[in-house]
C-alpha positions in Angstrom: -170.8 -23.3 121.1 -170.6 -21.0 124.4 -168.7 -22.2 127.4 -171.1 -23.6 130.2 -170.9 -23.9 134.1 -172.4 -26.9 135.9 -173.0 -27.1 139.6 -174.0 -30.2 141.0 -174.8 -31.1 144.7 -173.5 -34.4 146.6 -176.5 -36.4 147.6 -177.3 -38.9 150.2 -179.8 -41.8 149.1 -182.4 -44.0 151.2 -182.0 -42.0 154.6 -182.7 -45.4 156.3 -185.7 -46.9 155.0 -186.2 -45.1 151.4 -184.2 -47.8 149.5 -183.8 -46.5 145.8 -186.7 -44.0 146.2 -185.4 -41.2 148.6 -182.7 -38.8 148.3 -181.3 -35.7 149.9 -179.4 -32.9 148.2 -176.6 -32.0 150.4 -174.3 -28.7 150.1 -171.1 -30.3 148.7 -170.7 -29.4 145.1 -169.2 -30.7 141.7 -168.4 -27.5 139.7 -167.6 -28.1 136.1 -166.5 -25.3 133.8 -166.5 -26.7 130.1 -165.9 -25.4 126.8 -165.0 -27.0 123.4 -161.5 -27.5 122.4 -160.3 -26.7 119.0 -160.4 -29.6 116.4 -156.6 -29.9 116.2 -156.2 -33.7 116.4 -155.2 -33.6 120.0 -156.9 -35.4 122.9 -160.6 -35.5 123.0 -160.7 -34.5 126.7 -158.4 -32.3 128.9 -159.1 -31.8 132.5 -157.7 -29.4 135.2 -158.9 -30.4 138.5 -158.9 -29.0 142.1 -160.5 -29.9 145.5 -161.2 -33.3 147.0 -159.6 -36.3 145.1 -158.4 -34.0 142.4 -156.0 -36.7 141.0 -158.9 -38.9 140.4 -161.1 -36.1 139.0 -158.3 -35.2 136.4 -158.1 -38.8 134.8 -159.0 -38.7 131.4 -159.1 -42.5 130.8 -162.6 -44.0 131.6 -163.9 -40.7 132.8 -167.5 -41.2 133.6 -168.4 -37.7 132.8 -166.8 -37.7 129.3 -167.8 -41.2 128.5 -171.6 -40.2 129.4 -171.3 -37.1 127.3 -169.8 -39.2 124.3 -172.2 -42.1 124.6 -175.4 -39.9 124.8 -174.2 -37.8 121.6 -173.4 -41.0 119.8 -176.8 -42.5 120.5 -178.5 -39.2 119.3 -176.4 -39.4 116.1 -174.4 -36.2 117.0 -170.8 -35.4 116.6 -168.6 -35.4 119.8 -166.7 -32.1 120.1 -163.7 -32.3 122.2 -163.8 -30.7 125.7 -161.7 -28.8 128.2 -163.2 -29.2 131.7 -162.0 -27.3 134.9 -163.4 -29.3 137.8 -163.6 -28.1 141.4 -164.9 -31.2 143.5 -166.1 -31.1 147.1 -168.2 -34.5 146.9 -166.3 -37.5 148.5 -165.9 -40.4 146.1 -167.0 -44.0 146.6 -168.5 -42.9 150.1 -172.2 -43.1 149.5 -172.4 -39.4 148.6 -173.9 -39.7 145.1 -170.5 -38.8 143.2 -171.6 -41.1 140.2 -175.0 -39.7 140.1 -173.4 -36.0 139.8 -170.8 -37.4 137.2 -173.6 -39.1 134.9 -176.0 -36.1 135.4 -173.2 -33.8 134.4 -172.3 -35.9 131.2 -175.9 -35.9 130.0 -176.0 -32.0 130.8 -172.9 -31.4 128.8 -174.3 -33.7 125.8 -177.5 -31.8 125.8 -175.6 -28.4 125.8 -172.9 -29.0 123.3 -175.0 -31.4 121.2 -178.0 -29.0 121.1 -180.2 -31.8 122.0 -183.1 -29.5 123.2 -183.8 -31.7 126.3 -185.8 -30.3 129.2 -184.9 -31.1 132.9 -187.2 -34.2 132.9 -185.4 -35.6 130.0 -182.2 -35.1 131.5 -183.4 -36.5 134.6 -184.4 -39.7 133.0 -181.6 -40.3 130.8 -179.3 -39.9 133.8 -181.5 -42.4 135.9 -181.6 -44.8 133.3 -177.8 -44.9 133.2 -177.6 -44.9 137.1 -180.2 -47.9 137.3 -182.3 -46.2 140.2 -183.7 -42.6 140.4 -182.9 -41.6 144.2 -179.6 -39.9 143.8 -180.1 -38.6 140.5 -183.5 -37.1 141.1 -182.1 -35.3 144.4 -179.1 -34.0 142.5 -181.3 -32.5 139.8 -184.2 -31.2 141.9 -182.5 -30.5 145.4 -183.8 -30.9 149.0 -185.5 -34.1 149.9 -186.7 -36.0 146.9 -188.9 -39.1 146.5 -189.2 -40.9 143.3 -190.4 -43.9 141.6 -190.2 -45.3 138.1 -193.7 -45.9 136.5 -193.8 -47.3 132.9 -190.2 -46.2 132.1 -190.8 -42.7 133.2 -189.3 -41.1 136.6 -192.1 -39.5 138.9 -190.8 -37.4 141.6 -191.8 -35.0 144.3 -189.7 -32.7 146.4 -190.0 -31.4 150.0 -187.7 -30.1 152.8 -187.4 -26.6 151.8 -185.8 -24.2 154.2 -184.9 -26.9 156.8 -182.2 -25.6 159.2 -181.1 -29.1 160.4 -177.6 -29.8 160.6 -175.9 -32.5 158.4 -172.8 -34.4 159.4 -171.1 -36.9 157.2 -168.8 -39.4 158.9 -166.4 -40.5 156.4 -164.2 -43.5 157.2 -160.7 -44.1 155.4 -161.8 -47.1 153.2 -164.2 -46.7 150.4 -167.0 -49.1 149.3 -168.1 -49.7 145.7 -171.7 -49.5 145.2 -171.7 -52.9 143.2 -170.1 -54.8 146.3 -172.7 -53.0 148.6 -175.6 -54.2 146.5 -174.2 -57.7 146.2 -174.6 -58.0 149.9 -178.3 -57.8 150.1 -180.7 -60.7 150.0 -183.0 -61.5 146.9 -186.1 -61.8 149.3 -187.5 -60.1 152.4 -190.2 -61.0 155.0 -193.5 -59.1 155.3 -192.7 -57.8 158.5 -189.7 -56.1 157.3 -191.3 -54.8 154.4 -194.2 -53.2 156.5 -191.7 -51.8 158.9 -190.1 -50.0 156.1 -193.0 -48.8 154.5 -194.2 -47.4 157.8 -190.8 -45.7 158.4 -190.5 -44.2 154.7 -193.9 -42.8 155.4 -192.7 -41.2 158.3 -189.6 -40.1 156.8 -191.5 -37.9 154.1 -193.6 -36.5 156.8 -190.6 -35.6 158.8 -189.0 -33.6 156.0 -192.3 -32.1 154.7 -193.4 -30.7 157.9 -189.9 -30.1 159.6 -190.8 -32.6 162.3 -187.2 -33.6 163.5 -188.9 -35.7 166.4 -190.0 -38.2 163.9 -186.4 -39.0 162.6 -185.0 -41.4 165.2 -187.8 -43.8 164.2 -188.2 -42.6 160.7 -184.5 -43.2 159.8 -184.6 -46.8 160.8 -184.2 -49.5 158.2 -184.6 -53.3 157.9 -184.0 -53.8 154.1 -180.3 -52.9 153.2 -178.5 -51.5 156.6 -178.3 -54.8 158.5 -176.7 -56.6 155.7 -174.3 -54.0 155.0 -172.9 -53.7 158.5 -170.0 -55.9 158.0 -168.7 -53.5 155.5 -169.9 -50.5 157.2 -169.0 -50.9 160.8 -169.1 -47.2 161.6 -172.9 -47.2 161.1 -173.2 -49.9 164.0 -171.1 -47.3 166.3 -173.3 -44.4 165.3 -176.9 -45.6 165.3 -177.2 -45.3 169.2 -176.7 -41.5 168.8 -180.0 -41.0 167.4 -182.5 -39.3 169.4 -180.0 -38.1 171.9 -178.2 -34.7 172.6 -179.4 -33.0 169.5 -178.9 -35.8 167.3 -182.3 -36.5 165.4 -181.5 -39.4 163.1 -178.6 -41.4 161.8 -178.3 -43.6 158.8 -176.0 -45.0 156.1 -175.4 -42.3 153.4 -176.4 -44.2 150.3 -174.7 -47.5 150.2 -171.9 -46.5 152.4 -169.6 -46.6 153.9 -170.3 -42.8 155.0 -172.9 -42.4 157.7 -175.3 -39.3 157.6 -175.9 -37.8 161.0 -178.9 -35.3 161.0 -178.9 -32.8 164.0 -181.2 -30.1 165.3 -180.7 -26.6 164.0 -179.7 -25.5 167.4 -177.3 -28.2 168.0 -173.8 -27.0 168.6 -171.7 -28.4 165.6 -168.5 -29.0 167.8 -170.6 -31.0 170.4 -172.1 -33.3 167.5 -168.7 -33.8 166.0 -167.2 -34.6 169.3 -170.0 -37.2 170.1 -169.5 -38.7 166.6 -165.8 -39.1 167.3 -166.3 -40.6 170.5 -168.9 -43.1 169.5 -166.7 -44.2 166.4 -163.8 -44.6 168.7 -161.6 -42.7 166.1 -160.5 -39.3 166.8 -159.2 -38.9 163.1 -162.4 -39.9 161.7 -163.3 -37.3 159.1 -166.6 -35.4 159.7 -168.0 -32.9 157.1 -170.8 -30.5 158.3 -173.0 -29.5 155.6 -176.8 -28.9 155.0 -179.7 -29.5 152.8 -179.3 -27.6 149.5 -180.9 -26.9 146.2 -180.6 -29.0 143.1 -178.2 -28.9 140.1 -178.1 -25.5 137.8 -176.2 -24.5 134.7 -175.0 -21.1 133.6 -174.2 -20.7 129.9 -171.3 -17.9 129.3 -172.8 -14.8 127.7 -176.4 -15.5 128.2 -178.4 -12.7 128.9 -175.6 -10.3 127.9 
């Protein structure tokens, strides 16, 4: 079985009002070079990891990529070849940047390749979405750019827009992480009609903004009443940065996924150092990590020796 290289982007879900429906692929990458190890009775998984959180990425126990790979193959009735992975990671972990979606999708894609499952892109997307529990991050990771998704009769229906946007993206990353399970537990079981209508209106504006390149819409389009207000206590950085929206080249601000990271969208001609300085000033934390990035394409794979 030929080695394979996977490149999977980080993703920012929701973008404010698009709860569990909207995702944005952002140019921070999880790159995995995978090959089958010899069946010598050794460990089923070995990892070399570099980049962000390399120590955590190198852990073989309860490794999400490998556990997904093994489970998919087991459910398909296939043998599970031992793997060696070389991982180069740029995606912040437990910051609302889609690290779990990238890991789940990687596991599915590895199983598809080394197990000879013959799944197409849609089948891989749906399997990863089923495991994630919602389609927003996974669909954006697979398809890239700004992706909107819905689950209908067990299938994921997705559409993508936002190609060629020059907007600058800034991720403001606090020191303390937040588990998605905890962030979801903060949400109420029911919402008022007024809050639901407000989010429907803003989600419609959000899609139009990305489809048409209308940055002027984002200040309103990225507002939310379904999840961000309930997560403020665990994500205090959001409350400090929200007032930046619509001023000085900042187009919109929202929690990145379940947080605690915050996504700041700026105009293409905005000066990056000035935007970073404004984020630091509003946060009141000159040591806050800020990562500048961009909207990007979706996951790709390259099989060693193909086309040779």
